[in-house]
N, C-alpha and C positions, 0 to 999 in steps of 0.2 A: 424479254425480262421486264422492261419498263412498259407500262400501259400506254396506249395511244392517247388517253386523256392527259397524262402527264406530259407527253411529247408536245401536245398542242398548247400548253401553257406558255404565254409570251415570255421570252427570255429577258428582255431588256426592261430596266426600270429607271425612269428619269428622276433627276433632282434627288440624289441619294443624300441622306443625312447620316452622320456618324457621331451624334451627340453622346450616346451611351458608350460607344467604343472609346471616345476621347476620355470620358470619365474613368473607364476601366484602365486605360493607359496611364492616366495620371496616378491612379491608385497603385498600379504595378510599379511605376518608377520610384515610389517610396520604398519598395520592398525588393525589387530585382534590378541589377545593373542595366540601365537603359530601358527598364520595364520589360525585358525579354529574357528568355532562356537560350536563345540562339540569335546571333547578331543580325542576320539578314531579315529577321521578322520585323525589325524596327522601321523599315521603309526609308531609312536615311539616304540610301543610294538613289531612290526614285522620287522622294518627296511625298507629301500627302500623309494622311493618317492611316495607320494600320488597323483594319477592322478586327474586332475580337469575335472569333467564330464560336457559335453556340451549338450548331448542329450541321450535319452533312448527310446527303443521301445521293446515291448515284453519281452524277457528274456535277453536283451543285453543293455550294457552301452557303450557309445563312449566318449573318453576323448579329450582334446583340441589338442592332437597330432594326432588324427585320429585313435588311437588304439581302437579295439573293445574287450569287455569282456563279458563272461557269468556271469550274476549277481546272486550271491548266498547270498545276504543279503536283497535285495528287499526293499531298503529304511528303513532297520531295521524292516521289517515285513509287511508294509501295502500293498505291490504290489502283492497281491495274484492272481490278474487277469493279471499281467504283466504291464509293463510301457505303457503309452499312450493307454490304452484300449479304443477303439472307443466310446463306450457308455458313459464312464466317461468323456472323453474329450469333447464330445458334450454337456453333462449336465453342465460342468463347463463353457463352452463358452456361452451357453444360459443364465445361471445365471449371468455371468459377464456383459452381454449386458444390464442387468437391474440395474447394480451397484454392486460393490464388497462388499459393507457393508451398512447396514441401521442403526444399533444400535437400532432396533425395532424388534418385533416379526414377524415371517414369517410362511407361511403355511408349508414350508419344514421341520421345526423343529419337528412338530407333526408327519409328514410323516415318517421321519427317526426314531423318537422315537418308532413309531408303529412297524417298521421292527425289531428294536432291541428287543422290548418286546416280539414279536412273537417268536423270536429265543431263548431268554433267559427269561423264565417265572418267574424266581425269581425276576426279575426287574418289579415291579408294577408301579413305578414312577421313573423318572430319571432327571438329569440335565446335559446339555451340558457345557463343558468347552473347552479350547483350547489346552490342552496337557495332557499326562498321569500324569505328576507331579501335575498339578492342580487337577486332578481327585483323586489321592491318598491322597494328603494333605487335600482336602475337605472332603473325606470320613472319615479320621481320626478325623477331627474336629467334624463332625456330630456324630461319634460314641461316642466321649467324651461328647458331649452335650446331647445325648440321654441317656447315662448311668450315667452321672454325675460322671465319674471316670477319672483318669489321666493317668494311665499306659497303654502302648500298647506293644504287643509282635510282633517282626519281626524275621526273620531268617537270619543267617549269609550267605552271598552270594546272598541274594535276594535284588534286586534293585527296589525301588518304586519311583524313581524320586529324585530330589535334594532338597526337602524340608528339613529344618534343622533336625527335629526329625527322619527322615528316612534315614539319611546318615551314621548311625552306622553300621559298618561291611556290607557295601552295595553291595559288588560284582561288576561285570561289569566294568565300567570305573575306579572306585577307585581301584579295584583289578588289572586291567590291568596296572595301574601306581604304584602299591604297596603302596597306600595311605590307612591307617587304617580307616579313616573317612574323615573329612574335617576341615581345619582351618576355624574359623569364626562361629562355632557352639558352643554356650555356654554350659558348663557342666550342667547348670540348666535345659536346654532343653533335652540334651542327657540322663540325669538321668531318665527320664520317658519312655525311650525306652529300653526294655529288649530284647537283641539279643541272640537268642538260636540256637543250631545246627539244621539244616534242617533234617527231617526224624527221629528225636529223640523224641518220644512221652513222654518218662520219664522226659525229661527236661521240657516239657510243664506242665506236672502234678506237678512237683516240684515248678515251678514258680507260679502256681495258689494256691498251698498249702501255699506258703510263703506270698502271698498277696491276701487272699480271699476277693471277692467283691471289689477289687481295680483296676482290669484290665479292661479297656474299650473294648479292641478288640485285636484279632489276625489278622494281615495282612500278606498274603503270596501270592507268585506266586504258584498256584496249580500245575503247572509244571514249575520248575525254569528254567529261560532262561538267567539269568544274571551272572551265574557262569559257563556258558555253560548249555546245556540242561540236567536237572536232574529231572527225574520223581519221584513222591511220592511213597513210599513203599506201598504195599497193606494194606489197612485199615488205613493208616495214616490220610488221609483227614476225614474219618468217625470219627476217634478218636478226631480230633480237633473239629469237629462239636458237638460231645457229650460233651466234656469238656466245651466249650463256652456256650452251652445251659444250662448245669448244674449250671454254675456260674453266668449266666446272662450277660456274655460278648457277643460282636458281633463277627462274623466271616466274614472277608473281603477277598474276592478273587480279587487279582490284575490280571485281565485277559487282560491287555493291549497288551500282546504278544499272549496269547493263545486264546483270544476271536475271534471267526470266523476263527480260524486257525486249531487247533487240532480237532475241530468238529464245525458244524454250530452253536451249542449252547455253544461252548467253553469247557473248562475242566470240568465245572460243569455238562454238559451233558455227557461227556465222562466217568466220574467217578460216576455220580449219586448222587452228593452232592449239597445241596441247601445252599448257603451262605446267610448272612443277607444283605450284601452290595457287589456290584460288580463294579470294575473299568474297563473301556474299553478305547481303543484308537486305533491308527494305522489303521487297516482295516476299521473301521467304518467311517473314513474320506476319504477313497478312495485315500489316498496319501496326502491330505491336513491336516493342523494342526487341530486336533479335539480330544476331550476326553469326557468321560461320567462317572458319578458315579450314581448308582441307587440301589434300593432295595424295601423293603416293604413300602407300602404307609404310615403307621404310623411313620416309621422312617424318610422317606423323607419329610413328612409334618412338621418336626421340622425346616426345612429351611425357612429363610425369603423369601417371605413376610408373610408366614403362621406362622412361629415359630421363636424362639429366636436365632437360629444358623445362623450367617451371612455368606454368600458367594455370590460373584458377579463377573462378567466378561464382560467388555464392548463389546468385540467381540465374546462372546460365542454365538453359534448357527449361526456362519457366513454363509451367504447364499451360498457362493461357496463351503464350506466344506459340508454343508447340501446336496447340489446338487450332489457332488461327492459321498457322503455316500449313498444317495438313489439309485444312479445308481449302485454302487458296491454291496450293500446288497440286492438290488432287483434282480440283476443277480444271486447272490449266492442262494437266496431263490428259484428262478425259476429253478435252475440247481443244486440243493443241492447235490443229490446223485452222479451225474456224477462228479462234481467238487471235492468232497472229496475223492472219490475212486481214481480219477486220481492223485491228488497231493500226496496221501498216497503211492500209488504204485511207482510213480516217485521218491519220497523221499527215499523209501526203496531201489530202484535200485542204486541210487547215494550213499547213506550212506553205504550200505553193499558193494557195488562195490569198492569204494575207500578204505574202511577198509580192504577188501581182498587184494588189491594191496599193502597196507602198511604192512599187516601181512606177506604176502608172501615174502616181502623184508626184513623181520626180524625187522621191526619197531614196538615197543610197541604201541598199540593203543586200547582204549576202546571207543566203540560207544554207545551213548545214543540217542534214537529217540522216539519221540511221534508225530505221524502224520507227518505233513510237517514242523517239526523243529527238528534239531538234532545237535550233536557236536561230532567231533573226538577228544577225549582227548589223548594227547601224554603221556600216562602212562599205565603201565601193570595192574594196579589194578582197581577193580570196582569203579565207581564214584557215590557216594550217597549223598554227602554233599559238603560244601565248602572246608573242610579239605582235602578230597580225590581229589577234583578237583585241589587243589593247588599242588598236587604231579606231575602235568603235566610238561613235559619238554618244557617250553615256548620258549627257544632258538631254539629247533628243530622245533617247530611249526612255528616260524618266518621264518626259512629257507624254510619250506614247502610252507608257504604263498607266499614268494617271487617267488619261482619256479612256483607255480600255476599262479601267476599274469603274469609272463613272457610267460606262455603258453595260456594266455587269459582267465583265470578263476579267478574271483574276489570273494574271501572269506571274511567274516568279519575279520578285522585286529586285532583280539584278540583271544587268546585261550579261553577266558571266555565269548564269545558271541555265541548265537545260530545261526545256519545256516537256511536260509529260501529259499523256491522256490515257484513257482506258476504254474498256468495252462499253461503258455507260454513255459515251459520247455519241449521240445519234446524229443522223443527217440534219435534223432540225437545229441541233446545237451547232453544227458546223456552219450552217447558213446564218445563224444568229451571230456567230463569231465574225464572219465576213462583214456582216452589217455593222457590227461594232467597229471593225477596222476602218470601214469607209467613213464612219462618223469621226474617228480619231484622227484622220488625215488632216482635217482642218486645223486641229490643235497643233500639229507638227509644223504647219506652215506659219503659224503665229509665233513659234519658238525661234530662238536664235539659230542662224544657219550653222552647219557643221564647220568647225575650225580646221 
């Protein structure tokens, strides 16, 4: 896909300046809270200045000062084919030529729905929304309407968007900023959310024993990505499936991150578990705002206009997002085996390679990886839940992040976010990343030791 000439271009650039980005940040701070539209973009957890991106191509980002970076967050997951993938760009351009929005049904909605259903057979019917937050909050409402129950179970460190009832111990951004939940969420709403430790099946059994036939659903990331990458223990997902089935509750997989990433059919394909409802986002929109929730037909038919559970979205099924999604998922379907073998192996080389560099330098690190998502936790102990993820030395991670940025490698600016790559990350990029890590180790030794 990418020419040899582009591959041979040197990756690293010394003595980066961010003068223009600082000016843009200062202007933004007068207009936007914190100068950002999503908190983790502010770099407050890692220090340093957030570059302002002006363009991207393949595995690279360019900022307003002309600095180039290897991208390891991929717009927080969607860019599995790399930035400005030609087929996706062409599809968006063609759709835009016919208008950016209709507010009416289009043929592309069913086309994209068909691609999703073919990859994720547990989804018999689905509804498009415009974000992962919309998908999860709508799935919760549907689960409550279908079961006529009020309580839901979520897990500490799992983030399911910023809907009121899902911000209890929500990991990711709230963990990055040390916020236990969120102001503005009434206790009466939070009361119906039971937050339990991830990977602890006994806690789930106890919750159901305390509230039999009262819990509407369990919602979880089948591979957690918002406390860093934390895989499920063997048998954990199967046990959740058995408990919910026995009690009449629904099992909701939030695969906004894992869908079409850890496998073509998501984590449910990887682990062989069939949930009642699935939430998707990120990759399905090819980089444009798009989300989905779907599941068994009898459950989905509870939605208006067929049933009593109301959900709506003026821009849902936006034609540009549908076009980008069809182009992306179509490419993945046609090249399924090659894509997933490629990104799994590339992820392994980067994740293990950088971990080796850190370990050889005496830096405590625990690496969790599932397919093309992983996290280097700056801790010596295994990370299996939010409590163990929280033992990470976030100050040392911040030093490492800044040093990698200086060497031209842009990691997610939080210890508690998963790292992503895509098909555009070449062997040359892998080697440049390892070189940057070796350079960054010196900065870590100059930092304060882990407490």
